[in-house]
N, C-alpha and C positions, 0 to 999 in steps of 0.2 A: 641437469637442471644447476642453473645458479643460482647462490643462498638468497638473493633478495628475491628473485620470480619466485622459488619454491615458497619464501613464507608469505610472499602476495595470495597466492594461491588459494596456501593454507588458510590465511585469513576471509579469503573471499568463500571458501568451503562453510567454514566457523557459521558467517554470517548467515548463510544461505541455513544452514543445520537452524539456525538459532530463528529465523524468521519462519521457518517452516511449520514450527511448535505457535504462531499463532492463534490458526484454525483451533488446536486441540485444546487450547486454554481455555478461548473462548466456548468452544462445546462444555468444557469442566463446568466453569464457571455460571454458565445457563445452567444446567443440572443443578448447580448447588440455590440456584430460585433468584440468581441476579437479573434484571432487566437487561436486555442488549444496551437502552441507552443510557444506562446505569455504567457497564461494562466501558463505552466508549467512553463515556465521562472522564470516569478514576482512571483510563489506561494514557489520557493524555494530561490527567491532574495529574499524576504521580508525575512523567515523564517531565512535563514542564517543574515541580517541584523540585526535583533532581538540576535539571538542567541549570536551576537558576543563580545559583551561586558560582558556578562557572561561567555563564554568563553575562553576570550582568558586569562585571566589569567592563567588558566592549559595549555594552549594552547602553551603558552609563557616559563612557565616552564618544558613542557612535551618537546618540541621539539628538542631540542639538544641531547636528549635519543633514538628521533626514528629512526629506520633503515632505510635504503632506500627500502629496500623489504616493510617493513610494509606501509611506505608511498605509494612505488605502489599499494598495496591491497588496503588500502584507495579509492586514486585517480581511481580507479578500478571499486571499490565498488557505486564512485558518475557516474561514468559513467554508469553502470547500471542501478540506481535509476534516470540519466535524461531517459533512453530508457524506463524506467517503466513508467513515469509521461508522457513523449512525448505520448506514443501507448496507454495508458489507456486515457488517456485526451481527442483523438482525437475520440476515439473510441465511445464516448459519442457521438458526430454527426454523427452516423451511426447506431446504434443499442440503445435498449430502457437501461434505468440506473437499471434494474432490471439485465437483460441477464448481461452487462457493470460489474454491481459491482459481481454477483455471480461466473464471469469468471475468475474475475480481482484477487478474494479471493481463489484460487485456491492453492496458494503458497506451502503448507503443502505437498498435494500432489505431486510436482515437484520436492521437496527438498527431498522426499521418495526417489523419484524412483533414484537422483542424488546420494543417498547416498550409493544407490546399484550399480547404474552402474558404477559413475567417482568413489566414495568414497571406494567401497569395503566395508562398514560396513553392517554388519548383523543387520536388523530390527526387531520389534517384529510383531508377528500375526497380531496384531491392524493396523499397518501402512501397512502391505498387502491389507487386506483388506479395508483401507482407500483409496488404490490407485487407488486398483481396481475400488470401487465404484466413485472417483474423475474422474477417465479418462471417467467411461461410462455414468456417468452425465454431464461430459464438451462435448461429442461426442451430447448426446439428446439435450442441451441447443443449443450447438453451429449450430446446423442443425435445430431449431426450426424460424420458422418465426415467427417477432412480433407479436403482436394485435393491437399496438401502433399508427401506421395508420403513420404520417408524423412525427412522432419522431424519426421511425424507418427506413429511405429510404436504407440501405442495411444494415441488420443484418448480414450477412455472412462476410462481410468487419469489420463490429464493432465487432462481436464476436473475429475474427480473431487478429483484432489491442487488445483486450480484453486479451487475452492470449499472446498473445507478452508481452504485459504489467506484467503477471502475473510470463514468463519466466524470465523476467530482473528484476523482485522482488528478485525470487527463489535466483538468483545468487547474489543479494546484499545482501541478506540473511548468501547462503553460505561463500559468503568472510568477513561478520561480523562475524559469529561465530569464521571463521578461527583468524581474526586479533584480534577481541576485546578484549583476552585473554593477549593485552599485550599493549593496546591504554584502556586510560580511556574514560568512556562514551561522556564527552564534548568533549573534543579535535575531537575524532573519527566524534560523529557527524558533528562538525562542520568542518570535513575538509572534509566529503561525502556531505553534504550539498551542500557547498561552489564550491564542483567539479561540482554537476550537476547546479548550476546553473551556473556556468560560460559556461558549454558546451552547456545549452539551450539557454542561452544567444546570441555564437556565433551562432546557429543553427540559432536562428530568424534574425541577420544579414546576414550570407550567404542566406537567403530564401525570404529577403528583408521586411521583415514585422518588423513594426515601431511601438515600444509601446509609442513614445510619442503620435502617432495619439488616442492613448484609450480611450476610455470613462472616465470622473471622475465616473461612477458607476461601471463601468467594472473593474478598479482599487481598488477603493473601495471592491469588491468580492474578488477578488484576496488575498487581504492586509487579509480578512475575513476566506480565505484559509491557510494562512500561521500562524494565529493565532491561529484558531480552529481547524482543523482537523489536519494539521503537528504540529504543536508546544503544544496545549493543548491538545488535542486526545489522539496522541501516546506519549506523554510524560507521561499521567495518565496513559496508559497501562502498561509503562515501570515501573513505581510505584507499582502499582497494580500487576506485573506476582510476585515482590519479595516477596509476601503477601497472597499470593494466590494459590491454586494448580492450576498445569498447566492443570488438566480440564476442571475446573474452568471458565479459562483465554480463553481455547481453544471454552470452549460452549460462551461463550461472543461476542466472535470476530466475532460469527458465526451470532450475532445482526446485524453486518451491512452490509451487503447486504439485510437481512429484513428487515431494515428500511430504507435504500436508498429506496428498493421496495415500503414498503408502501406511504413515502414522494412522489414519481414520480407516484402512483397512485391518491393520494390526490390534488398534484397540478398540474401533466399535465394529466391526467387523461391517465393514460398508463395502459392498463389491459393485463394481461396474458394466452396465450394459456394453454389447459391443457397438452400438451407435454412440456412445458416450465418449469409447476409446478413439472411434474413429474420428471422432469433434475435435478431443485432448491434441493428438497427432496434428491436427490442421492448425489448431489455435496455436498449441508450441511451435511449428513450423514459422507461422505469419509473425508471431511474437518476435520470435526468433529474425526471420529477415530485416522487420520494421524497424528494431533496435539494434543491429548491429550495424547497418546502413552505415555511410559516413556524413556525417554532415556539418554545416559552415558550424566554425568555432563562435562563440559568443564574444561581443565586443571586448575588447581589452579594459581591464578596470584593475583599481586597488582594493576592492571588495574581496575577501579571501576565508 
């Protein structure tokens, strides 16, 4: 194996390993008494603060050239991301890590459906197969009672919230696919993360949640979420996606729910029912087919 390819695979493996810890860090923060909406706000807030000095020179130079429509799209993407994190993080209060992680990573399935129904795009046969498998797998996982006991006090509610998180993430991805051809990565991410952080902070204020009252451990855990899964993990995936095939990246991303499930089994003793395992297998196969199929490249652009 050539050295550049080995480096790409190593970075991708590291990215998935880091992203897989998100559910675990969230569970520990919830155990410290941190409300889910506060965890979501601090994750995006810390990420935006760390990103600002890095992104600000490009944002300042690019801002005068941004159209009002692109700004509204970026803000809409940030709103979708806020809903994604609020719903998904809350889902971990009610269902198992394995079910939550598997359902929230069904983005390729919902993006595929939206591409057909909303965007009227022609999709490859592999995407159709992935959509069918993903939908069937989602139904199986959604209806499966968790074997994790107290860790999953309301599986149907938690699974539903995880699916809401997946749908919101799909909207975020679809908007990004449209606007990223005209806005650079740093500017776009800064706008999206900042918008999501502000909306989540407002949600905390509206619901009477105090961030000041959180324990030091909870704050450190949310900082770890921002630095690890949010900035290191997702940035590494974005770095690798330009150096590896879509199939390799799609297959690697499937490691996130698997890694999260294994960690939850080791750390929290969360077991799986037979129906869950069947649903997970169908979901992973569906996501792989939907994500690895060839797609039309985005229009050429100077954004990078």
